[in-house]
Structure formats: C-alpha cells, structure tokens
N, C-alpha and C positions, 0 to 999 in steps of 0.2 A: 537518686543515687541508691537507695536501698535495692531497688530492682538489679542494679548493676553489680552491687557488693553481692548479693545472693548468687548471680552468675558466677562471679569469680571464685567463690566459695565452692559452688557445688560441681566447677569443672575439675576439682580435684580427684573427684570420684567418678570415672566414666560410668559405673554402674548405677549411678543415680539419675543418668540420663537415659533415655530410650533410644534405641539403635535406629540410626537413619541410613538407608541404602540412596546412594547419590549414583545415578545412572547419566552416564556420558556416552551418547551415540557418535561415533566416528565413522566417518565415510569418505576416505581420500582428502582428509583433512588434518593429517597428525600436526601439522605445525602449531594450528589453532588449538587442538585437542591437549598438547604438552602444555602450553601455555596455561590453559584452563585445570589442568592437572596440578601443576606448580602452584595456582593460587590455592587449590584445595587444600594442598599439604600444610598451608598456614592457618588452617580454620581452628578457632579455640575451642569450639565444641569438641567433646573427647570421644563421643562414641559414635562413629560412621564408618560406613564401607564403599568405598570408591568401586563403582564398576563400570568398566569399558566395555562398550558394546561395539564391535567392529562390523559393520553392514556389509561385508563382502569388498572391500577397499582392494583396489589395484595399483596402489602407489607405494606398496611395502610400507605400509602405515603401521601394522604390527611389529614389524621389527624395530621400526624408528619409536615406537612408544617403548618397546622392551630397552632400547638403547638410552632412552630417557630415564627409565628406570634405574639402570645402572650407573647413572651419571655420566654418561659418554656425552649427551647433547645438552649444553647449558641453555638455559631461556632466558632471553631478553625481553623484558616488560617493562613500560612506563608507571606500572602499578606496584612493582616491587623489585627488590634486588635479589639475583638468584643466590640461593645458599647451597653450596655442594655438601655442607654437615647433615642434610635431611636427604641423602642418598648413600647406599642404594635404598630402593622400594621393591620389597618382595613381592612376587605375584602369582597367581594361579591362572592356568590357561584351560578352559573350557570350549568344547563344542557346543554348538546350540543344545543337541540332545540332553548331554550330561547338565549343562546349566540349568535347564528347565525342570532336571528332576532335584535339583537343589545342590549339584555338584557332587564330589566323592566326600565322605567321611573323613578319611585319612588327611586329605589336603585342606578341610577345613579347619580341622584341629590345628595343624601346622601353620597356618596363615595367621590365625588368631592370636599366637603367641607375639605377634608384632604390633606396635601402636597403630593406632587408624591412620594417621599420616605416612605411614611406612609398607604400606600394602595396598595392593589392588587385584580387583579379579576382572581377568582379560576373557572376553568371550567373543568366539568368532561365529558368524552366523552362517558364512558360508556364500552368503547372496545379498543383495542389496533388496530387502524386505521393506523400504519405505522407513519414513520417521516413526510412524506407528508400529510397524511389525518389529523393527529393531528394538524399540523400547519396550516392546512387549515381552521379548525375551528376558530383558533385564528385570522387568518387574515380576515376572514368573519366578525368577531366581531369588528375588528379594523376599518374596513371599514365602517361598520354599524355606528359606534360612532364617525366618523370624524377626525381620526388621518391622518396626511398629511405623515407621514413616518412610516413605519413598518419595525422592527429591529428583525429579527429571529436569536435567541441565543440559541446555545447548553447549556443544564443544567450543562455539566462539563466543565463550563468555569469561569473564575474569570474575571472582567472588571477592568479596570483602571478608575478612578473616572472622568477623563475628555475624555473618549472615545468617547462622544457624541459632546461635544462642537465644536470642530475643525471639524468633520465629515459633522455635518449638516450645519455649516457654508459654507463648500466646496459645498455641494449640493445645498445650497440657491444661491450662488454667480456662479454655473456652471451648467445651466440648460440642458447642453447637456449630463450631467452625470447623469444615471437612478438609478444606484444602485451602492454600494461601501461597501468593507469590510475593516475592520482595520487590522492590522498587527497581526499576532498571533504568541505567543511564546507557547513554551512547559511548561506546570505547573510545571513538575519534572525536569526541566532543564530552568528557566526564562531567562537564557543567549543566547537562541538558538531558531531560527526560525523553526516554523511550515508550516506558509503560508506569502507569501509576493508577492502574486498575483499568477498566474498559468497560464499555455498554455495546448491546447488539442493537443493531438497526436493521432487522432483518426485511424490513419492506425496502431497503436499498441493497440487502445481501452485505452489509458492512458491519464490522467490529471496530469501533470507535477507540481507540487508546486516549485514556484521561492524560493529557498534560503534554501530550506529543510535542517534542522540539521546544518545548518550553522550559525557562532556567529554573534549575532545582533550586529549592528553597523553603522556608519554614511551614509555607501552606502545604506542601508535600510531606507532612509528618502524622505519625500516628496509624491506627489500625483503622481501616474503612472497607467496608463490603462491597464487592464487584459481581458483575453478572459473569466476567469471565476470568480466569485464570489462566496465565499464558504457559503454553508447552515449553517456552524459552526457561522458564525456571518456575516449577509448578512443586509444592511440598504438600504430599497428601496423607491421610490417615490410610493404613492398610485396608479399613473396613470400607473404604469408599470401592476401593479396586474389588473388593470382594462383593460389594453389593450391585453397584453399575456396571461392572465388567471392566476389561482391559480398553485401551485405545481402539477405535474402530478402525480397522486396516482398510476399509473402502477408501478411507483419507491416506493415500500412500504418501503426501508431502504437502503439508499446509491446511490448518482449520480442523485438524484431528481434536486439538484441544479445544477449540468451540463447541464440538460436538459433544465432547466429554462433559463439559462444564453445562451445556444445556441438559445432558440426562442427569446429572446429579442434582439439577434443580427440580425436574419433573419427577424423579424417582426417588428421592430423599427428602429428609427434613433438614439436612444440613446447608449452611450458607457458605459462601466462598468469600474470601476476603484477600486484600494486600496490605503488608507490614511495609510501611512507607519510610520506617526507621532501620531496615536493613536493605543492602543494596549490592548490585551486582552492574556490571559493565559489559555489553553487548555489541558485537561488530555488525549485526543485523545482516544476515545471508540472503542471497535472493537478487543481489545486486553485484555487479562485476566490479572489479579494482576502478574502472573507470567512471562508475556511478550510472551506469546503464542496467535496466532491468534485464533480466536473463529471459529469454522465450521460455525456458522450462519452468520458471516461476510463474510466469504469465498464464501459461497452461494451466498448472495445478491450482492456482489463485482463483482462475475463473470455473474451472470445473467443479471443484468443489465448494465455491461460492453458492452455485446452482444446486448442489448436493445438499448445503446447509438448509439453504432457504426451503426447499419442496421437501426437506424431510422434518423441520423444526417449525417452520412458519404455520401461522394461522390462515384460514382461508383468504382474508383481506389482505394481509401481509403478501401472500403468493400473488395475489392480483395485482396488487400495488406495484410488487416487484416487476412482475411480466411485462407491465404497462413500462414502467421507468427503464428496463433493460432493453426492451426493443426500440423503444424511441432514443435512447441515449447512444446505441451502438453506431448508427450512421455518423454522428458527431463524432465521436471519439475514434472511429477508424479511419476519417478523414483527417484528423488532426495526426494520427499516428503515421499515415502515408506521407503527409507533409513533412512531417519529421524525419523522413527516411526510414521507419520501422515497421516495414511490411512483416516482418518477420514475427511483430506481436500480433499484428492482425490475423497471420495464420495460425498462431499458438491460440488464440480466442477462439477463432472458429472451430479448429480442432477440439478445444474443451468443451463446446457446446454440442459439436457432434457426437463426440465420445458419451457425454451427459445423456443424451438423447438415446443412446444406443445401449446403455447402462454398462458402459465398460469403466471399470474402476481399476485402481490399482497402478502399476507401474505404466509408464508411457512407452508405446513403441518406439524404438531406437530410430527405425526409419525416418519418424517424423522429427526428430531433432536434426538430422541431416537436412531436410527440408527447409526447417527454420533456419539454418545457417546459411542457406544460398542467398 
C-alpha cells in the first residue's frame, strides 16, 4: 500500500518522474495502432512521449491516425470505453532525416505545451525498413530528445493504465536492471499468459516463453530476472542503447529482440527482468485471422532462427542445433505437406537458402507471390 500511495502522490508532478519515450511502429495496421494509442492516452504515468513511426504504409495509415487524433474515428475496444473528451491529440509530423536529428526546436517547444496523453510525434520513414529499422528511427529521435527510458511497444497491443508506474519505479530503484518487460496476456483471451519471461534454448534455436497459454494467477507476480526481454513490450535505459547499440537490422522481422537481449548479456553487467505486476494484452501477429501461420512469418522466423544460433551459440550449441535441424526437417515438411501447407515448406527452404547466401533484410517480393500459389 505504501508503494501505491507513493505512486499516487508523485504522479501529481511529472517532473518527479523521468521521461519515457513510447515507440509504436505502424505498417499498414492503423486499426490496431489507434486502439493501442487510445490505451496509451489512459496511462497514469505523467511524463511520457508517444512516438508513432510509420514504416512506409500503403493503406493510408498516416491520415487515419491523424483522423483518430482529431477525434474523427472513435475506437471500440473491450478493454476501455471511448472517451471523446481526451481529443483532439496534437501532433508533429517529421520525416526520417529530421526525426533522427531530434526534430525542429520550434515544433518541439510547441508540442511540449500539451500533456503527455494529448500529443504524439508522427515519423514517416518513407519505406518499410523492418521492425528493427523502423524502431531504430524512433530510438534515435528519443535519444536526441532526452528520454531517460525507451519503451518499444507493438502496435497490436493494449496497455493497462498503470503499466509504467511500477515498472519505472523498479528501474529507478534497481540500477542493476537494464531493461524490463511487463507480463503480456493474450488479447483474445485476457485470462491466459503470452509472456511472463523467457529462456533461450539455442541448441534448438528456440526461445521459450514462460507461462505460455497458462491461466494468469498469483504465481505470475513480482519481479523476476529473464534471459530475454520481448520487443513486443520492452522498456530499457537509454544507457543500454548507447552502450550495446540499436536493434540489429539484419533481423528485418522477428528475433531482433533476442539478438539485442543476448548482446546485453554479453557486453554489459546489467540484468534483464520481467515485471509480472504490470500487464498488457497482445494480439500476436504473424498468424492470419483464420489462425493459419503466414508464409512471410515462417520465412523470417526460420532465417533469423539460424542467424541467431550461429551468431550467439557456443560450438556445442551450434553442433547440436545442426543435427537437430537436419534430422527434424523431413518430419516437419512431411507433416506440412499432409496439411496442404506447401507454402510453408517453400518459405522455410527459401529462408535456409537466403541464410546460407548471407541475404538479410527484406524478403524478395517475388518469393511472396510464389508462396501464395
């Protein structure tokens, strides 16, 4: 109760709280994005800056997000009631070059006149540079504009209003913790766990989410160390990005957070943690509305799985993984063919070929057309 009372008292003055930059990456997903932004407006933490990075969307996302900010598009969500009184939301629109310089002084002064929940920075990258590349634009802006903490947040999430209060307090009071993720529950089943920490099993090329699909309950509480903080919701000290570097853009999509977590472990004395008393809800992309795995997700998941193991695994881990991978593919491919998922077989074979050819970054659009046959 004392900790809760302290939070309630300190939130009256935002200057008592360090600045948090919240980076939400959008690519052709404005409907998810505005639900996420609407939930961020309800944060009780007083000192944050929402940064929306549009990664070259082709679905009119930028204009839709502006319409939401004006109050023209109400958001329907099972997690909150729409509140028109917190509109309009003011915005600054930057291109990538200006954003990575820290914006323009006049606009920065103007936007700071508004409370945290009534302003956003909207950055247009002009191209799809992947999850790592798009977030890096936002991280650069956040570092240049003096944020102490950087919160990477998937656009297909909804946050609890108090997700930052206890999390930032933990970071402020525990200097050995470098980055922390909240507990993540499924959007379509809020009673079950998606992430409550994670462990690496590089000999299998796997990252095991603790508590996956288990019912939420008292055992998933408190603060625990973890081997992996998820890019779905990752709150890090600025010092970590300054020391370790930004997200590795070789991982165009999937596993960039795994690489970064392993870099933190190898190159710093900080530990990673999960705050199980803070929570968000995640829709979990990479799966179609029908529940089918998308070929594009299979491609990146497999290519970057190989990349992660052979960059970070020990000799024995690489050896065991190679044996496991080669022996398990015939069984997996046979199963996929019997399930009429030849598209996933093609995607994984393309992933292996591109990995062996050192081809990283975006996937050739020609391959996507082939997978759809």
